[in-house]
PDBQT receptor file of N, H, CA, C and O in Angstrom, charges set to zero:
ATOM      1  N   MET A   1     -13.443  -1.931 -13.880  1.00  0.00    +0.000 N 
ATOM      2  CA  MET A   1     -12.782  -0.649 -13.702  1.00  0.00    +0.000 C 
ATOM      3  C   MET A   1     -12.381  -0.502 -12.236  1.00  0.00    +0.000 C 
ATOM      4  O   MET A   1     -13.148  -0.845 -11.336  1.00  0.00    +0.000 OA
ATOM      5  N   TYR A   2     -11.204  -0.002 -12.011  1.00  0.00    +0.000 N 
ATOM      6  H   TYR A   2     -10.581   0.277 -12.742  1.00  0.00    +0.000 HD
ATOM      7  CA  TYR A   2     -10.672   0.176 -10.665  1.00  0.00    +0.000 C 
ATOM      8  C   TYR A   2     -10.681   1.662 -10.313  1.00  0.00    +0.000 C 
ATOM      9  O   TYR A   2     -10.104   2.476 -11.033  1.00  0.00    +0.000 OA
ATOM     10  N   GLN A   3     -11.330   2.010  -9.215  1.00  0.00    +0.000 N 
ATOM     11  H   GLN A   3     -11.799   1.348  -8.630  1.00  0.00    +0.000 HD
ATOM     12  CA  GLN A   3     -11.357   3.393  -8.734  1.00  0.00    +0.000 C 
ATOM     13  C   GLN A   3     -10.347   3.527  -7.600  1.00  0.00    +0.000 C 
ATOM     14  O   GLN A   3     -10.552   2.944  -6.536  1.00  0.00    +0.000 OA
ATOM     15  N   PRO A   4      -9.260   4.279  -7.796  1.00  0.00    +0.000 N 
ATOM     16  CA  PRO A   4      -8.235   4.408  -6.752  1.00  0.00    +0.000 C 
ATOM     17  C   PRO A   4      -8.673   5.388  -5.658  1.00  0.00    +0.000 C 
ATOM     18  O   PRO A   4      -8.178   6.513  -5.597  1.00  0.00    +0.000 OA
ATOM     19  N   LEU A   5      -9.588   4.966  -4.808  1.00  0.00    +0.000 N 
ATOM     20  H   LEU A   5      -9.990   4.051  -4.857  1.00  0.00    +0.000 HD
ATOM     21  CA  LEU A   5     -10.160   5.844  -3.789  1.00  0.00    +0.000 C 
ATOM     22  C   LEU A   5      -9.116   6.381  -2.818  1.00  0.00    +0.000 C 
ATOM     23  O   LEU A   5      -9.185   7.538  -2.403  1.00  0.00    +0.000 OA
ATOM     24  N   ALA A   6      -8.142   5.536  -2.454  1.00  0.00    +0.000 N 
ATOM     25  H   ALA A   6      -8.085   4.596  -2.791  1.00  0.00    +0.000 HD
ATOM     26  CA  ALA A   6      -7.110   5.990  -1.519  1.00  0.00    +0.000 C 
ATOM     27  C   ALA A   6      -6.374   7.194  -2.088  1.00  0.00    +0.000 C 
ATOM     28  O   ALA A   6      -6.092   8.145  -1.358  1.00  0.00    +0.000 OA
ATOM     29  N   PHE A   7      -6.063   7.169  -3.361  1.00  0.00    +0.000 N 
ATOM     30  H   PHE A   7      -6.292   6.397  -3.954  1.00  0.00    +0.000 HD
ATOM     31  CA  PHE A   7      -5.318   8.276  -3.947  1.00  0.00    +0.000 C 
ATOM     32  C   PHE A   7      -6.193   9.509  -4.162  1.00  0.00    +0.000 C 
ATOM     33  O   PHE A   7      -5.699  10.637  -4.152  1.00  0.00    +0.000 OA
ATOM     34  N   MET A   8      -7.481   9.292  -4.353  1.00  0.00    +0.000 N 
ATOM     35  H   MET A   8      -7.883   8.376  -4.361  1.00  0.00    +0.000 HD
ATOM     36  CA  MET A   8      -8.395  10.434  -4.441  1.00  0.00    +0.000 C 
ATOM     37  C   MET A   8      -8.464  11.148  -3.086  1.00  0.00    +0.000 C 
ATOM     38  O   MET A   8      -8.478  12.378  -3.028  1.00  0.00    +0.000 OA
ATOM     39  N   VAL A   9      -8.507  10.380  -2.010  1.00  0.00    +0.000 N 
ATOM     40  H   VAL A   9      -8.496   9.381  -2.057  1.00  0.00    +0.000 HD
ATOM     41  CA  VAL A   9      -8.512  10.954  -0.663  1.00  0.00    +0.000 C 
ATOM     42  C   VAL A   9      -7.200  11.689  -0.410  1.00  0.00    +0.000 C 
ATOM     43  O   VAL A   9      -7.197  12.795   0.131  1.00  0.00    +0.000 OA
ATOM     44  N   MET A  10      -6.082  11.071  -0.804  1.00  0.00    +0.000 N 
ATOM     45  H   MET A  10      -6.084  10.173  -1.244  1.00  0.00    +0.000 HD
ATOM     46  CA  MET A  10      -4.776  11.705  -0.625  1.00  0.00    +0.000 C 
ATOM     47  C   MET A  10      -4.722  13.049  -1.361  1.00  0.00    +0.000 C 
ATOM     48  O   MET A  10      -4.224  14.032  -0.814  1.00  0.00    +0.000 OA
ATOM     49  N   GLN A  11      -5.221  13.096  -2.572  1.00  0.00    +0.000 N 
ATOM     50  H   GLN A  11      -5.626  12.297  -3.017  1.00  0.00    +0.000 HD
ATOM     51  CA  GLN A  11      -5.228  14.336  -3.350  1.00  0.00    +0.000 C 
ATOM     52  C   GLN A  11      -6.015  15.441  -2.641  1.00  0.00    +0.000 C 
ATOM     53  O   GLN A  11      -5.607  16.602  -2.662  1.00  0.00    +0.000 OA
ATOM     54  N   ARG A  12      -7.122  15.091  -2.024  1.00  0.00    +0.000 N 
ATOM     55  H   ARG A  12      -7.453  14.147  -2.007  1.00  0.00    +0.000 HD
ATOM     56  CA  ARG A  12      -7.924  16.086  -1.293  1.00  0.00    +0.000 C 
ATOM     57  C   ARG A  12      -7.154  16.669  -0.115  1.00  0.00    +0.000 C 
ATOM     58  O   ARG A  12      -7.194  17.876   0.125  1.00  0.00    +0.000 OA
ATOM     59  N   PHE A  13      -6.454  15.809   0.616  1.00  0.00    +0.000 N 
ATOM     60  H   PHE A  13      -6.421  14.829   0.421  1.00  0.00    +0.000 HD
ATOM     61  CA  PHE A  13      -5.651  16.289   1.747  1.00  0.00    +0.000 C 
ATOM     62  C   PHE A  13      -4.530  17.205   1.255  1.00  0.00    +0.000 C 
ATOM     63  O   PHE A  13      -4.267  18.247   1.856  1.00  0.00    +0.000 OA
ATOM     64  N   LEU A  14      -3.877  16.818   0.173  1.00  0.00    +0.000 N 
ATOM     65  H   LEU A  14      -4.091  15.972  -0.315  1.00  0.00    +0.000 HD
ATOM     66  CA  LEU A  14      -2.791  17.633  -0.366  1.00  0.00    +0.000 C 
ATOM     67  C   LEU A  14      -3.315  18.991  -0.845  1.00  0.00    +0.000 C 
ATOM     68  O   LEU A  14      -2.643  20.012  -0.695  1.00  0.00    +0.000 OA
ATOM     69  N   LYS A  15      -4.503  18.992  -1.415  1.00  0.00    +0.000 N 
ATOM     70  H   LYS A  15      -5.048  18.163  -1.538  1.00  0.00    +0.000 HD
ATOM     71  CA  LYS A  15      -5.102  20.220  -1.941  1.00  0.00    +0.000 C 
ATOM     72  C   LYS A  15      -5.392  21.252  -0.853  1.00  0.00    +0.000 C 
ATOM     73  O   LYS A  15      -5.336  22.454  -1.114  1.00  0.00    +0.000 OA
ATOM     74  N   VAL A  16      -5.702  20.796   0.367  1.00  0.00    +0.000 N 
ATOM     75  H   VAL A  16      -5.748  19.820   0.579  1.00  0.00    +0.000 HD
ATOM     76  CA  VAL A  16      -6.052  21.724   1.444  1.00  0.00    +0.000 C 
ATOM     77  C   VAL A  16      -4.882  22.059   2.350  1.00  0.00    +0.000 C 
ATOM     78  O   VAL A  16      -5.069  22.685   3.393  1.00  0.00    +0.000 OA
ATOM     79  N   GLY A  17      -3.660  21.646   1.962  1.00  0.00    +0.000 N 
ATOM     80  H   GLY A  17      -3.508  21.138   1.115  1.00  0.00    +0.000 HD
ATOM     81  CA  GLY A  17      -2.500  22.113   2.693  1.00  0.00    +0.000 C 
ATOM     82  C   GLY A  17      -1.708  21.106   3.493  1.00  0.00    +0.000 C 
ATOM     83  O   GLY A  17      -0.724  21.477   4.132  1.00  0.00    +0.000 OA
ATOM     84  N   PHE A  18      -2.096  19.858   3.480  1.00  0.00    +0.000 N 
ATOM     85  H   PHE A  18      -2.896  19.556   2.960  1.00  0.00    +0.000 HD
ATOM     86  CA  PHE A  18      -1.308  18.844   4.173  1.00  0.00    +0.000 C 
ATOM     87  C   PHE A  18      -0.133  18.428   3.293  1.00  0.00    +0.000 C 
ATOM     88  O   PHE A  18      -0.187  18.569   2.072  1.00  0.00    +0.000 OA
ATOM     89  N   THR A  19       0.924  17.916   3.913  1.00  0.00    +0.000 N 
ATOM     90  H   THR A  19       0.968  17.801   4.905  1.00  0.00    +0.000 HD
ATOM     91  CA  THR A  19       2.010  17.298   3.156  1.00  0.00    +0.000 C 
ATOM     92  C   THR A  19       2.048  15.822   3.506  1.00  0.00    +0.000 C 
ATOM     93  O   THR A  19       1.792  15.435   4.647  1.00  0.00    +0.000 OA
ATOM     94  N   LEU A  20       2.363  15.018   2.536  1.00  0.00    +0.000 N 
ATOM     95  H   LEU A  20       2.571  15.332   1.610  1.00  0.00    +0.000 HD
ATOM     96  CA  LEU A  20       2.421  13.582   2.733  1.00  0.00    +0.000 C 
ATOM     97  C   LEU A  20       3.782  13.224   3.307  1.00  0.00    +0.000 C 
ATOM     98  O   LEU A  20       4.805  13.466   2.667  1.00  0.00    +0.000 OA
ATOM     99  N   LYS A  21       3.809  12.653   4.495  1.00  0.00    +0.000 N 
ATOM    100  H   LYS A  21       2.978  12.456   5.015  1.00  0.00    +0.000 HD
ATOM    101  CA  LYS A  21       5.053  12.255   5.141  1.00  0.00    +0.000 C 
ATOM    102  C   LYS A  21       5.401  10.807   4.813  1.00  0.00    +0.000 C 
ATOM    103  O   LYS A  21       6.573  10.464   4.657  1.00  0.00    +0.000 OA
ATOM    104  N   GLU A  22       4.378   9.957   4.707  1.00  0.00    +0.000 N 
ATOM    105  H   GLU A  22       3.426  10.236   4.833  1.00  0.00    +0.000 HD
ATOM    106  CA  GLU A  22       4.648   8.543   4.462  1.00  0.00    +0.000 C 
ATOM    107  C   GLU A  22       3.407   7.851   3.897  1.00  0.00    +0.000 C 
ATOM    108  O   GLU A  22       2.277   8.217   4.222  1.00  0.00    +0.000 OA
ATOM    109  N   ASP A  23       3.628   6.863   3.061  1.00  0.00    +0.000 N 
ATOM    110  H   ASP A  23       4.546   6.566   2.797  1.00  0.00    +0.000 HD
ATOM    111  CA  ASP A  23       2.569   6.008   2.536  1.00  0.00    +0.000 C 
ATOM    112  C   ASP A  23       2.916   4.585   2.951  1.00  0.00    +0.000 C 
ATOM    113  O   ASP A  23       3.836   3.977   2.402  1.00  0.00    +0.000 OA
ATOM    114  N   ILE A  24       2.182   4.061   3.915  1.00  0.00    +0.000 N 
ATOM    115  H   ILE A  24       1.435   4.555   4.361  1.00  0.00    +0.000 HD
ATOM    116  CA  ILE A  24       2.423   2.705   4.412  1.00  0.00    +0.000 C 
ATOM    117  C   ILE A  24       1.452   1.784   3.675  1.00  0.00    +0.000 C 
ATOM    118  O   ILE A  24       0.242   2.011   3.684  1.00  0.00    +0.000 OA
ATOM    119  N   ILE A  25       1.982   0.765   3.051  1.00  0.00    +0.000 N 
ATOM    120  H   ILE A  25       2.965   0.580   3.044  1.00  0.00    +0.000 HD
ATOM    121  CA  ILE A  25       1.151  -0.168   2.291  1.00  0.00    +0.000 C 
ATOM    122  C   ILE A  25       1.046  -1.465   3.079  1.00  0.00    +0.000 C 
ATOM    123  O   ILE A  25       2.047  -2.115   3.381  1.00  0.00    +0.000 OA
ATOM    124  N   LYS A  26      -0.194  -1.824   3.403  1.00  0.00    +0.000 N 
ATOM    125  H   LYS A  26      -1.007  -1.296   3.157  1.00  0.00    +0.000 HD
ATOM    126  CA  LYS A  26      -0.454  -3.045   4.178  1.00  0.00    +0.000 C 
ATOM    127  C   LYS A  26      -0.973  -4.107   3.206  1.00  0.00    +0.000 C 
ATOM    128  O   LYS A  26      -2.037  -3.960   2.605  1.00  0.00    +0.000 OA
ATOM    129  N   HIS A  27      -0.208  -5.158   3.071  1.00  0.00    +0.000 N 
ATOM    130  H   HIS A  27       0.657  -5.278   3.559  1.00  0.00    +0.000 HD
ATOM    131  CA  HIS A  27      -0.617  -6.274   2.222  1.00  0.00    +0.000 C 
ATOM    132  C   HIS A  27      -1.616  -7.135   2.993  1.00  0.00    +0.000 C 
ATOM    133  O   HIS A  27      -1.367  -7.505   4.140  1.00  0.00    +0.000 OA
ATOM    134  N   GLN A  28      -2.731  -7.448   2.369  1.00  0.00    +0.000 N 
ATOM    135  H   GLN A  28      -2.934  -7.147   1.438  1.00  0.00    +0.000 HD
ATOM    136  CA  GLN A  28      -3.762  -8.242   3.044  1.00  0.00    +0.000 C 
ATOM    137  C   GLN A  28      -3.669  -9.693   2.586  1.00  0.00    +0.000 C 
ATOM    138  O   GLN A  28      -3.695  -9.985   1.390  1.00  0.00    +0.000 OA
ATOM    139  N   HIS A  29      -3.562 -10.583   3.546  1.00  0.00    +0.000 N 
ATOM    140  H   HIS A  29      -3.540 -10.345   4.518  1.00  0.00    +0.000 HD
ATOM    141  CA  HIS A  29      -3.542 -12.007   3.234  1.00  0.00    +0.000 C 
ATOM    142  C   HIS A  29      -4.125 -12.777   4.412  1.00  0.00    +0.000 C 
ATOM    143  O   HIS A  29      -4.120 -12.300   5.547  1.00  0.00    +0.000 OA
ATOM    144  N   ASN A  30      -4.609 -13.932   4.135  1.00  0.00    +0.000 N 
ATOM    145  H   ASN A  30      -4.613 -14.320   3.213  1.00  0.00    +0.000 HD
ATOM    146  CA  ASN A  30      -5.185 -14.807   5.154  1.00  0.00    +0.000 C 
ATOM    147  C   ASN A  30      -6.314 -14.149   5.942  1.00  0.00    +0.000 C 
ATOM    148  O   ASN A  30      -6.434 -14.360   7.149  1.00  0.00    +0.000 OA
ATOM    149  N   CYS A  31      -7.134 -13.360   5.270  1.00  0.00    +0.000 N 
ATOM    150  H   CYS A  31      -7.037 -13.189   4.290  1.00  0.00    +0.000 HD
ATOM    151  CA  CYS A  31      -8.285 -12.750   5.933  1.00  0.00    +0.000 C 
ATOM    152  C   CYS A  31      -9.344 -13.822   6.185  1.00  0.00    +0.000 C 
ATOM    153  O   CYS A  31      -9.478 -14.765   5.405  1.00  0.00    +0.000 OA
ATOM    154  N   LYS A  32     -10.090 -13.674   7.271  1.00  0.00    +0.000 N 
ATOM    155  H   LYS A  32      -9.982 -12.908   7.904  1.00  0.00    +0.000 HD
ATOM    156  CA  LYS A  32     -11.127 -14.654   7.617  1.00  0.00    +0.000 C 
ATOM    157  C   LYS A  32     -12.154 -14.828   6.497  1.00  0.00    +0.000 C 
ATOM    158  O   LYS A  32     -12.569 -15.947   6.198  1.00  0.00    +0.000 OA
ATOM    159  N   ALA A  33     -12.556 -13.727   5.887  1.00  0.00    +0.000 N 
ATOM    160  H   ALA A  33     -12.219 -12.817   6.130  1.00  0.00    +0.000 HD
ATOM    161  CA  ALA A  33     -13.650 -13.771   4.925  1.00  0.00    +0.000 C 
ATOM    162  C   ALA A  33     -13.172 -13.897   3.481  1.00  0.00    +0.000 C 
ATOM    163  O   ALA A  33     -13.977 -13.777   2.558  1.00  0.00    +0.000 OA
ATOM    164  N   THR A  34     -11.882 -14.135   3.270  1.00  0.00    +0.000 N 
ATOM    165  H   THR A  34     -11.228 -14.232   4.020  1.00  0.00    +0.000 HD
ATOM    166  CA  THR A  34     -11.366 -14.163   1.899  1.00  0.00    +0.000 C 
ATOM    167  C   THR A  34     -12.095 -15.175   1.030  1.00  0.00    +0.000 C 
ATOM    168  O   THR A  34     -12.478 -14.858  -0.096  1.00  0.00    +0.000 OA
ATOM    169  N   GLY A  35     -12.292 -16.372   1.528  1.00  0.00    +0.000 N 
ATOM    170  H   GLY A  35     -11.981 -16.630   2.443  1.00  0.00    +0.000 HD
ATOM    171  CA  GLY A  35     -12.991 -17.398   0.747  1.00  0.00    +0.000 C 
ATOM    172  C   GLY A  35     -14.385 -16.973   0.344  1.00  0.00    +0.000 C 
ATOM    173  O   GLY A  35     -14.805 -17.187  -0.793  1.00  0.00    +0.000 OA
ATOM    174  N   PHE A  36     -15.102 -16.370   1.277  1.00  0.00    +0.000 N 
ATOM    175  H   PHE A  36     -14.761 -16.196   2.201  1.00  0.00    +0.000 HD
ATOM    176  CA  PHE A  36     -16.452 -15.867   0.998  1.00  0.00    +0.000 C 
ATOM    177  C   PHE A  36     -16.417 -14.831  -0.114  1.00  0.00    +0.000 C 
ATOM    178  O   PHE A  36     -17.215 -14.899  -1.048  1.00  0.00    +0.000 OA
ATOM    179  N   TRP A  37     -15.495 -13.869  -0.023  1.00  0.00    +0.000 N 
ATOM    180  H   TRP A  37     -14.847 -13.814   0.736  1.00  0.00    +0.000 HD
ATOM    181  CA  TRP A  37     -15.443 -12.780  -0.996  1.00  0.00    +0.000 C 
ATOM    182  C   TRP A  37     -14.897 -13.213  -2.349  1.00  0.00    +0.000 C 
ATOM    183  O   TRP A  37     -15.241 -12.617  -3.370  1.00  0.00    +0.000 OA
ATOM    184  N   VAL A  38     -14.058 -14.232  -2.376  1.00  0.00    +0.000 N 
ATOM    185  H   VAL A  38     -13.778 -14.716  -1.547  1.00  0.00    +0.000 HD
ATOM    186  CA  VAL A  38     -13.580 -14.744  -3.668  1.00  0.00    +0.000 C 
ATOM    187  C   VAL A  38     -14.769 -15.245  -4.475  1.00  0.00    +0.000 C 
ATOM    188  O   VAL A  38     -14.892 -14.945  -5.663  1.00  0.00    +0.000 OA
ATOM    189  N   ASN A  39     -15.640 -16.006  -3.830  1.00  0.00    +0.000 N 
ATOM    190  H   ASN A  39     -15.541 -16.249  -2.866  1.00  0.00    +0.000 HD
ATOM    191  CA  ASN A  39     -16.827 -16.518  -4.526  1.00  0.00    +0.000 C 
ATOM    192  C   ASN A  39     -17.767 -15.384  -4.926  1.00  0.00    +0.000 C 
ATOM    193  O   ASN A  39     -18.288 -15.374  -6.042  1.00  0.00    +0.000 OA
ATOM    194  N   LYS A  40     -17.987 -14.429  -4.020  1.00  0.00    +0.000 N 
ATOM    195  H   LYS A  40     -17.565 -14.437  -3.114  1.00  0.00    +0.000 HD
ATOM    196  CA  LYS A  40     -18.881 -13.306  -4.326  1.00  0.00    +0.000 C 
ATOM    197  C   LYS A  40     -18.322 -12.451  -5.460  1.00  0.00    +0.000 C 
ATOM    198  O   LYS A  40     -19.077 -11.968  -6.304  1.00  0.00    +0.000 OA
ATOM    199  N   SER A  41     -17.007 -12.263  -5.482  1.00  0.00    +0.000 N 
ATOM    200  H   SER A  41     -16.395 -12.656  -4.796  1.00  0.00    +0.000 HD
ATOM    201  CA  SER A  41     -16.404 -11.431  -6.521  1.00  0.00    +0.000 C 
ATOM    202  C   SER A  41     -16.574 -12.067  -7.895  1.00  0.00    +0.000 C 
ATOM    203  O   SER A  41     -16.767 -11.369  -8.890  1.00  0.00    +0.000 OA
ATOM    204  N   LYS A  42     -16.503 -13.385  -7.944  1.00  0.00    +0.000 N 
ATOM    205  H   LYS A  42     -16.346 -13.952  -7.136  1.00  0.00    +0.000 HD
ATOM    206  CA  LYS A  42     -16.714 -14.081  -9.222  1.00  0.00    +0.000 C 
ATOM    207  C   LYS A  42     -18.159 -13.966  -9.673  1.00  0.00    +0.000 C 
ATOM    208  O   LYS A  42     -18.432 -13.753 -10.855  1.00  0.00    +0.000 OA
ATOM    209  N   GLU A  43     -19.088 -14.107  -8.730  1.00  0.00    +0.000 N 
ATOM    210  H   GLU A  43     -18.866 -14.280  -7.770  1.00  0.00    +0.000 HD
ATOM    211  CA  GLU A  43     -20.512 -14.005  -9.056  1.00  0.00    +0.000 C 
ATOM    212  C   GLU A  43     -20.878 -12.610  -9.533  1.00  0.00    +0.000 C 
ATOM    213  O   GLU A  43     -21.614 -12.454 -10.507  1.00  0.00    +0.000 OA
ATOM    214  N   ALA A  44     -20.357 -11.580  -8.837  1.00  0.00    +0.000 N 
ATOM    215  H   ALA A  44     -19.758 -11.707  -8.046  1.00  0.00    +0.000 HD
ATOM    216  CA  ALA A  44     -20.737 -10.192  -9.134  1.00  0.00    +0.000 C 
ATOM    217  C   ALA A  44     -19.753  -9.488 -10.075  1.00  0.00    +0.000 C 
ATOM    218  O   ALA A  44     -19.956  -8.324 -10.422  1.00  0.00    +0.000 OA
ATOM    219  N   ASN A  45     -18.689 -10.188 -10.489  1.00  0.00    +0.000 N 
ATOM    220  H   ASN A  45     -18.524 -11.133 -10.206  1.00  0.00    +0.000 HD
ATOM    221  CA  ASN A  45     -17.709  -9.657 -11.424  1.00  0.00    +0.000 C 
ATOM    222  C   ASN A  45     -17.029  -8.386 -10.901  1.00  0.00    +0.000 C 
ATOM    223  O   ASN A  45     -17.041  -7.359 -11.580  1.00  0.00    +0.000 OA
ATOM    224  N   PHE A  46     -16.438  -8.445  -9.700  1.00  0.00    +0.000 N 
ATOM    225  H   PHE A  46     -16.428  -9.279  -9.149  1.00  0.00    +0.000 HD
ATOM    226  CA  PHE A  46     -15.652  -7.327  -9.189  1.00  0.00    +0.000 C 
ATOM    227  C   PHE A  46     -14.308  -7.832  -8.677  1.00  0.00    +0.000 C 
ATOM    228  O   PHE A  46     -14.153  -9.012  -8.361  1.00  0.00    +0.000 OA
ATOM    229  N   LEU A  47     -13.351  -6.933  -8.601  1.00  0.00    +0.000 N 
ATOM    230  H   LEU A  47     -13.476  -5.975  -8.858  1.00  0.00    +0.000 HD
ATOM    231  CA  LEU A  47     -11.986  -7.288  -8.196  1.00  0.00    +0.000 C 
ATOM    232  C   LEU A  47     -11.810  -7.177  -6.692  1.00  0.00    +0.000 C 
ATOM    233  O   LEU A  47     -12.366  -6.282  -6.055  1.00  0.00    +0.000 OA
ATOM    234  N   LEU A  48     -11.038  -8.086  -6.136  1.00  0.00    +0.000 N 
ATOM    235  H   LEU A  48     -10.587  -8.813  -6.654  1.00  0.00    +0.000 HD
ATOM    236  CA  LEU A  48     -10.660  -7.993  -4.728  1.00  0.00    +0.000 C 
ATOM    237  C   LEU A  48      -9.359  -7.201  -4.638  1.00  0.00    +0.000 C 
ATOM    238  O   LEU A  48      -8.434  -7.433  -5.416  1.00  0.00    +0.000 OA
ATOM    239  N   ILE A  49      -9.287  -6.287  -3.710  1.00  0.00    +0.000 N 
ATOM    240  H   ILE A  49     -10.039  -6.098  -3.078  1.00  0.00    +0.000 HD
ATOM    241  CA  ILE A  49      -8.089  -5.488  -3.512  1.00  0.00    +0.000 C 
ATOM    242  C   ILE A  49      -7.215  -6.214  -2.491  1.00  0.00    +0.000 C 
ATOM    243  O   ILE A  49      -7.702  -6.664  -1.453  1.00  0.00    +0.000 OA
ATOM    244  N   MET A  50      -5.936  -6.322  -2.791  1.00  0.00    +0.000 N 
ATOM    245  H   MET A  50      -5.541  -5.957  -3.634  1.00  0.00    +0.000 HD
ATOM    246  CA  MET A  50      -5.043  -7.115  -1.963  1.00  0.00    +0.000 C 
ATOM    247  C   MET A  50      -4.161  -6.276  -1.041  1.00  0.00    +0.000 C 
ATOM    248  O   MET A  50      -3.255  -6.808  -0.399  1.00  0.00    +0.000 OA
ATOM    249  N   HIS A  51      -4.419  -4.972  -0.972  1.00  0.00    +0.000 N 
ATOM    250  H   HIS A  51      -5.154  -4.540  -1.494  1.00  0.00    +0.000 HD
ATOM    251  CA  HIS A  51      -3.607  -4.126  -0.097  1.00  0.00    +0.000 C 
ATOM    252  C   HIS A  51      -4.392  -2.880   0.296  1.00  0.00    +0.000 C 
ATOM    253  O   HIS A  51      -5.398  -2.532  -0.323  1.00  0.00    +0.000 OA
ATOM    254  N   GLU A  52      -3.907  -2.224   1.334  1.00  0.00    +0.000 N 
ATOM    255  H   GLU A  52      -3.090  -2.507   1.837  1.00  0.00    +0.000 HD
ATOM    256  CA  GLU A  52      -4.488  -0.959   1.798  1.00  0.00    +0.000 C 
ATOM    257  C   GLU A  52      -3.368   0.055   1.949  1.00  0.00    +0.000 C 
ATOM    258  O   GLU A  52      -2.211  -0.302   2.170  1.00  0.00    +0.000 OA
ATOM    259  N   HIS A  53      -3.729   1.327   1.827  1.00  0.00    +0.000 N 
ATOM    260  H   HIS A  53      -4.669   1.617   1.647  1.00  0.00    +0.000 HD
ATOM    261  CA  HIS A  53      -2.761   2.407   2.046  1.00  0.00    +0.000 C 
ATOM    262  C   HIS A  53      -3.087   3.121   3.356  1.00  0.00    +0.000 C 
ATOM    263  O   HIS A  53      -4.250   3.392   3.657  1.00  0.00    +0.000 OA
ATOM    264  N   LEU A  54      -2.058   3.417   4.117  1.00  0.00    +0.000 N 
ATOM    265  H   LEU A  54      -1.113   3.197   3.873  1.00  0.00    +0.000 HD
ATOM    266  CA  LEU A  54      -2.190   4.246   5.306  1.00  0.00    +0.000 C 
ATOM    267  C   LEU A  54      -1.312   5.468   5.064  1.00  0.00    +0.000 C 
ATOM    268  O   LEU A  54      -0.085   5.387   5.112  1.00  0.00    +0.000 OA
ATOM    269  N   PHE A  55      -1.955   6.591   4.805  1.00  0.00    +0.000 N 
ATOM    270  H   PHE A  55      -2.952   6.657   4.765  1.00  0.00    +0.000 HD
ATOM    271  CA  PHE A  55      -1.231   7.818   4.536  1.00  0.00    +0.000 C 
ATOM    272  C   PHE A  55      -0.966   8.562   5.845  1.00  0.00    +0.000 C 
ATOM    273  O   PHE A  55      -1.863   8.694   6.678  1.00  0.00    +0.000 OA
ATOM    274  N   VAL A  56       0.247   9.040   6.026  1.00  0.00    +0.000 N 
ATOM    275  H   VAL A  56       0.976   8.932   5.349  1.00  0.00    +0.000 HD
ATOM    276  CA  VAL A  56       0.620   9.830   7.190  1.00  0.00    +0.000 C 
ATOM    277  C   VAL A  56       0.861  11.249   6.698  1.00  0.00    +0.000 C 
ATOM    278  O   VAL A  56       1.780  11.494   5.917  1.00  0.00    +0.000 OA
ATOM    279  N   PHE A  57       0.029  12.187   7.159  1.00  0.00    +0.000 N 
ATOM    280  H   PHE A  57      -0.718  11.987   7.794  1.00  0.00    +0.000 HD
ATOM    281  CA  PHE A  57       0.097  13.573   6.717  1.00  0.00    +0.000 C 
ATOM    282  C   PHE A  57       0.611  14.466   7.822  1.00  0.00    +0.000 C 
ATOM    283  O   PHE A  57       0.573  14.112   9.000  1.00  0.00    +0.000 OA
ATOM    284  N   GLN A  58       1.096  15.636   7.420  1.00  0.00    +0.000 N 
ATOM    285  H   GLN A  58       1.127  15.923   6.463  1.00  0.00    +0.000 HD
ATOM    286  CA  GLN A  58       1.467  16.678   8.368  1.00  0.00    +0.000 C 
ATOM    287  C   GLN A  58       0.809  17.954   7.898  1.00  0.00    +0.000 C 
ATOM    288  O   GLN A  58       0.882  18.306   6.721  1.00  0.00    +0.000 OA
ATOM    289  N   LYS A  59       0.166  18.648   8.824  1.00  0.00    +0.000 N 
ATOM    290  H   LYS A  59       0.107  18.362   9.781  1.00  0.00    +0.000 HD
ATOM    291  CA  LYS A  59      -0.454  19.932   8.495  1.00  0.00    +0.000 C 
ATOM    292  C   LYS A  59       0.628  21.002   8.570  1.00  0.00    +0.000 C 
ATOM    293  O   LYS A  59       1.330  21.130   9.573  1.00  0.00    +0.000 OA
ATOM    294  N   VAL A  60       0.745  21.764   7.492  1.00  0.00    +0.000 N 
ATOM    295  H   VAL A  60       0.174  21.659   6.677  1.00  0.00    +0.000 HD
ATOM    296  CA  VAL A  60       1.799  22.782   7.429  1.00  0.00    +0.000 C 
ATOM    297  C   VAL A  60       1.228  24.129   7.784  1.00  0.00    +0.000 C 
ATOM    298  O   VAL A  60       1.952  25.124   7.791  1.00  0.00    +0.000 OA
TER     299      VAL A  60
């Protein structure tokens, strides 16, 4: 199961009065620890996330 934590955080900001100006998506590749986590993810049966969101908000 995938929990979209970034979007849950975004919803909280929107709920308290911020407006979303931009969603920057950073693709992750060639990380130092990727090999380590690939093996751990298989052992523990969890998914590796391949991107991050950087939300840019404005307080209105």
